[in-house]
C-alpha positions, 0 to 999 in steps of 0.5 A: 187800714192801720193808721201806722201804715202812714209811717210804713209808707213814709219809711219805704218812700223816704227811708233816710229822711229825718223823722225824729229830731231833738234840738239840732240832732237827727235821732231817727230817720223814717226807716229806723223809726219804722224798725223801732215801731215794729220791735216795740209792738212785738215787745208789747205783745211778747212781754206783756201778753197784749193782743189786738184791741188791748189798751196801752196808756201813755203817761209820757212827757214830750220825748223822742221816744213818744213816737216810737211807743205811739206807732209801736202800739199801733203797729201791733194793732193795740189802742193807745190812751195818751194822757197829759204828763201834767195830770195828778197821779189820781187822774192818771189812775182814773183814766188807766182804770176807765180804759182797762189798760194792760200796760202804762208807759211812763217817763220821768216823775210819772213813773214813780207816782204811777207805781204807787197809785196805778190800779192793780193788774196794770204793768207800769214800764218806763219808756226807755226800758221798753225801748231798750228791751225791744231793740231794733228788728227789720220792719214788717207791715203793721197788723191788719185792723178794721177801719172801725177798730179803735185806735186812740182813746181821746179823753175829754179834758173834764172841764164840766165833770169826769173825763170821757174817752172819745173812741177814735177809730183808724178811720177817724184818724185817717180822715183827720189826717187827710183833712189836714193834708187838704186844709193846712196845705203847704204847712205840712211841707215844713217840719213840725215843732212840738211845743204843746203836749203830744197827747193832744192836738199836736200828736194828731197833727203829727200824723199829717206830717208823718204822711209827708215824711217830714221831721218831728222836732222836739226842743232839747230836753223838753225845755221851751225857751229862746235858746232851745227854740232857736236851736231847733228852728235854725236846724230844721226850719221852716217849721210849723207848730201847734199852740193853744191860746195860752202859748200864743200869748207867751210867744208875743214876748221877744224874750221867749221867741226872738224876732229873728226866728219869725221868718223861719215859721211856716204856720202857727196852728192854733186852737184847743180853747177859745182864742179872743179877737184882741189876742189875735190882733196882737199875734197878727201884728207880730207874726203876720196873718199869712202864718196863722191857721186856726182849727176848731174841734173837740175830743169827739172830732179833734181839731176837725170841725172848722178852720180859718185859713191864713187868708181869713186872717188877712185883709182890711176885714179879717174874720177874727171873731169866727172859727171858719168854714167846715173842714174837708170831709166834714158837714156842719149845721146849726140845730134849733132846740127841736132839732130843725136846721137853723137859718143863717145868722141864728144861734143854735147848737153846732152839730157835725157829721163826717168820718172824723167824728168818734165812734162813741164814748168808751163804755158810756152807752148813754153818753154816746146816745146823747151825743150821737143822734141821727148820725150827727155829733151834738157838740154842746157848743152854741154858734151861728153860720153866715150865708157863706158857711163861716161859723161863729162860736158863741159859747158852750151851751152850759156856759150860757147865762139866762138873766131876766129871760135874756140870753147872755153869752159869756164869750161876747162879754169877755171879748169886749173886756179884753179890748180894755188895755188893763185886762190881760185875761177874763172869764165870765160866769153866771151866779144865781140871783132871786130876781133875775135868775142869773147874773154875770160875774167877771173874774179879771186878771189885770196886765202887769203894771196896769190898774183898773177899777170895777167902775172903769170896766163897767163903763167900758162894757156899757160903751160896747154892749147892751146894759143887760149883758154887762157883768154885775160884779168884777172880781180881780184875781192874779190867775185863772184856773186852767186845765192842762190844755189851757182851758179856763175851768169855769166850773171851778170859778162858779163853785168858788163864787157860790162858796163866797156867797154862802160863806164857805 
C-alpha cells in the first residue's frame, strides 16, 4: 500500500476537514490537499521525466507547501529524501549526490545556494514554482507500489561520521503510523502543531494525524514566538506537537510559551536526543505529566523503539530515568557481546525487530550487514531492561569510557551534574590517558547568572556517584556544539580536546 493512501482515504472520508493551516488560517482542506498532491506528482513525472522509484530531495523549511510536495512525490510512486533546511550547501550536495536525486525541491535561501553547489544533472526547482506549474487536478488514487518499495530515505544525523540513508519502505512508514495510532492514542485527536523540522520526527508523526484527518498547523511565516504560537494554538487547539530536548528547555520560559496556552496543549511528543531527568522534572512542573509522551528511536527505526506514556511520567515515582516499553508491533531485547539475550538488569546493546525497522542503508551493503543481523537491528545503543520490560538507555556504545578496566557511561555522569543548580547543559567525553586508558572530561555550560568552580562540581559528583566515575576535568564553555536536530556533537568535543592536548 502506498503511504499516500492515508491522505487519499482522509480526503474521501473528511473532504472539508482542515488539512494544512498557517497561523489562524485554513489553507487547504483534505480534498484539496489530495488534488494538489495528485497534480504535483503528475508534474514531477511529466516535467522532469521521473519514474516510479526515482528520488526527490526536499531542501525545504517548514512551509505549507511541504505537505503538498511530500505527498505529491509519494502519489507518483517516487522516493523522498527530506533534508534539514539548516544544513550547509555542501551537506545538501552530499545527500543529493548520495541518493542520486533527479529533482531537488527548495524553499528560500536554500534555492540560491543549491543552484551553485548541487551535483550536475539534478534539477533544482523552488517549491512555489513547482506548485504553480502543477496547478490543481481531480484527485486520483495514488500509484501502485509494493510494500517493500522505498518511500523515505532518512539520513542519519552524522554525529559519528558521514550520514547514511536509512531506507524506509512504505511498509515501514505504515507500521510506524499504526504504532503511533496505538500508542499516542487520544493525542492524535488533536491538531498537530509543527515547531520542529518536518524533515525529522515531526514529519513522521504527521502521518498518524493525516490518518485521522487532523489539521497540520504551522506558525505564521515559520516564526516560533509567543505571538505566533498563541495565534495558532487558539485557532486550532487543542494541539499536540513534537519537540526535541533543546526546544523543551526553551518552552519552560513563559515569555516564549505563555501560561494561558498550556490548557490548550494535548500532548508534547518529545525525543530525538537524550532527555535528562532533571530537565523532565522542570517540564512536568510547568506542563503536567499528563501532557508528556516520550518516543525513543533512531533513523533506522524512527521514533518507534520504545515509549513512555503520560502515566509513566506521573505519580510519586515517575519513570523519568528510562525510555519506556516497546512500541506496538516492535520487539526489544538486550544483547550480550556474544549475541545472547541478556538477563533483566544487565547492560548490553539494544536490538530491535519489527516492521518499523529499515530495509537497509542506501547503497551501503556492508553497513547494512553490520546493522541488520539475524533479523534484528543492532542500534549501537547500550541499555538495560527491567522485569516489566522498561528500557533504560545507558549510552551510545561508542560513547562509553573505559577507565582502569571499569565502564563509565557519560549519560550517568551528565544526569548527576545536571542536578547542580548552576549547570544548564553538560556533555561528558573520554580523553586518552597513559595510565588509566581513558578519563572522563565534562564540558559544562553554566546557567546565566550562576557560578560554580570545578572543585564544587567535583564535590557534587562525589556526593552522588562512585569516585572513579567522576570527571577528572571540567571545561567551562558558553555553548555545546549541536547538529540541526539538537544532538550534542560529542565527536567535535573529543576532537577539540585532543587539539588542546597536542597544542594544535
